[in-house]
N, C-alpha and C positions, 0 to 999 in steps of 0.2 A: 916856574911855580906860581900858581894863581892864588889870589887871596879874595875871599867872599866876605862882604860885610852884611850883617843881619838887617832885614827890612824893618824900617820904622813902623810900617803898617801892620806887621804881624802881631797877633794877639793870642794869648794862651787859650786853649780850647775851653777850659773851665770858665773863663771870663765871658766868652761868647755865649756859652750855655746859660750862664746867670743872666746875661742881658736878654736873651730870648725868653727866659722864664719871666723876667720882670715885665717885658712888653706884653706877654700873654696875660699876666695878672692884671696889668693896667687896663687891658682891653676888656677882660671879664668884669672888672669893677665898673668900667664905663657903661657896659651893657646893663649891669645890674642897676646902676643909678638911673639909666634911661628907662628901664622897665618900671622901676619904683616911681619915677616921675609920671609915667603914663598912667600907672594905677592910681596915683594920687589925683591926677587930672580927671580920670574917669569917674571918680567918686565925688567930684565937686557938685554942689547943688544945681549948678547951671544945667547939668545933664539929667536932672530928675524929670520924670514924665509929668507934664502939666496938663495933658489932655488925654482922656481915655474914651475913644469912640467905640460904641457898641452898635453893631449892625446885624442884619439877618433876621432870623425868626424871633419874633417877640410876641407871639400870640398868647402864650401862657404866663409870661413874665413881663414885668415893667423894667425899664432901665434902672429905676431906683432900687427895685428888689435885687436885681443882678449885682448892682454896685454894693449893696449892703451885705450880700453873701460872699462875694468874691474879693472885693478890695482889701479887706483886712488880712488876706492871705498873700497879698502881693509884696514882693521885696525887690530892691535893686533899682537901677536907673537904666538909661538907654544902653549902656555898655555892660552892666553887671547883671541885669535881670535874667533869670533862668526861664527860658520860654516854655520848656516842658512843664515845669512846676506851675507856671502861669496858666498854661492851657488846662492843667488838672484842676486848678482853682475854679475856673469858669465851668468846667464840666461837672463839678461837684454841686453846682446850683440845680435845684429841682427843675425838671423838664428839659434841661440842656443835654442833648445827645452828643454834640461835637462842638468844639471851639477851635478856631484857627486864629492865631495871634501874629501880628506883624509890628515891627518897629518902624516908625515913620520919622525921619530926621526933621527937627532935632529933639523933639520932646513929646511925641505923640505915640500912644499905643492904640492900635486898631484891632478890634476883636470882632470876628464874624461868627455868629452862633447858628447852629442848626438844632431845632427842638425835636423832641420825641413827638411823633404823631400817634396817639393811642389807637389801637385797633381792637383791643379786648381787655377785659379784666383777667387777672391771673391769680390763681390760688395755689401756693406751694403745697407740697405734701404735708408740711407742718401747719398748714392753715393760714399762713400769712397772706394778706391781700396785697397784690402788686398790680402792675399794668404790663401789657405787651404792646410794643410799637409796631408799625407797619413793616419793619424789617424782621419781626419775629423775636426781638430782644426783650427780655424782662427788665423793667426799670422801676424804681421806687419814686412815688410822688403821692400827693394827696388824692386818694381815690374819690373823695367828695367833689373834686373839681370836674369829674366826668359823670356824675350821677344822672345828669339829664341827657347824656349822649346815647343812651340805649345800646351800650356795648355788650357783646356776648361775654359769658363767663367761661373761661377755659381753665383746665387744670391738667396736670400730668407730672411725671417724674422730673427731677432736676435736669436741665439741659434739653428738654423736649418741647420748649415753647414754640420754636419755629415750625416744628412738625405738626403740632396740634393746631396752630393757626392755619397752616396750609390745608389740613384736613377740614377745618371749619369752612374755609373758603370754597372747598369742593362740595361739601355737603349742603351748605345753605341753599344753592340754586336747585338742588334736587328736591328738597322738602318744600320749596316754594310751589312745586307742582301740586302739593296737597293743601295749598293755601295756609301753610304753617311756617312760622319763622323759627330759626334755630337760636334758642336763648343760651345754650351752653353745650360744650363738647368736653368730655373728660376721657383721658387715657389712663388706664390703671398701670401699676408697676409691672404687670405681666403683659402689657400691650393690648388690652381689650378696650374697645371703644364704646362709649355711651353718649347718646344725644338727648338733650332736654329741649322740648318744643314750647313755643309760647302758648300753645293750647293746653298746656299742663301735662301732656303725654311724655313718656320716656321711651326711648328705643335703644335696646342693647344690640350693638352691631357685631360684637365678638372680635376675635383676634384674626390676624392674617396680614399679608402684604396689602398695601394700599389698593391696588387694582381689585383684589379679591373682596375687600371690605366694600369698596364702591360698587362692585357688581351686585353684591347682596342687597345693598341699599337701593340700587336702581330697580331690582326685581321686586323689592318690597313696595316701593313707591308706585310702581306700575300696576300692582295687583291689589293693594290693601283697600282701595276704594270699593272693590267688589264686596268686601266683607262689611265695611262700614255702611255701604249703601243697602246691602241686603238686610241688615238688622237695624238700620236707621239709628245707630248709636255712635257717638264720637269715640275716637281711639283714646285709651287710657295708658296702655303699655304694650310694647311689642318686643319679642325676643327672636332675633335673627340667627341665633347660635345653633339652630337645629340643622342637621345635615339634609333632611328631606323637606324642608319648608320653614315656616316660622310660626310662632305662637303669638296671638294677640289677646289683649284684654280690652273689651269695650266697657263703657260705663253701663253696668248692669248685666253684662254678658261676658263670659270667657270663651274664647274660640281657639281651636287648633286648626291651622290651615295646611293640608298636604300640598305637594307640588301640583297635583291635578286641578286644584282650585276648589275642590269640594270642602265645605267647612262643617265641622261639628260644633254645635253650640250648646252651652249649658247656662241656663238662667240661674241667677242667684236667688 
């Protein structure tokens, strides 16, 4: 008959479980303390940004103007600063189109700016004066800053600025053949186009797809000098919305031009 003595190393299951739980709790507490210590260290003044470098486009703004507009909106240090909010703070400065921000160890914030380059004035349907950049985006800035730039005036429905700018860029070279500059292009809510020339004349281009509108304009530009030369009067107004030709108004004369090129004139 054999006799077994209990092992002195044996431990009840519930005691082992309690020890495991205690070790896990101690580990979690240690991790929490470590995280708290790191957060405390990260907020020390030693990690505050001491230098803010502003680089890139500075044609419309000075460094002092940018600092005055953006710096009050910045918060945090090297570790805690929200870069998305920081970028938004700089992009809210007038004339700034894009800002890229970088942390540079240990206490420098580097900001690269890209400015709006104005291509035209823009008038919303509600009459608000804004600007359009070379990308076709509408932005707000002091319109008085560009009053000497000779920018064309564009207008159209909301969201149409890129399309109107592209149309202007296609129309301007066409009217140069008439020794006329395009001062403005407007698109109505129904998609009808109108051009204002620096000679004081207005030209109604009508509706249609872009190639159709440009074809009508090209036909007009190629033939209208026959009318203005015949009557020796400058153009005051033209309407290209006729199916069989276009109507023109000269200073002192109103003329309807059929496709064949024969003109009927009526003196005022």
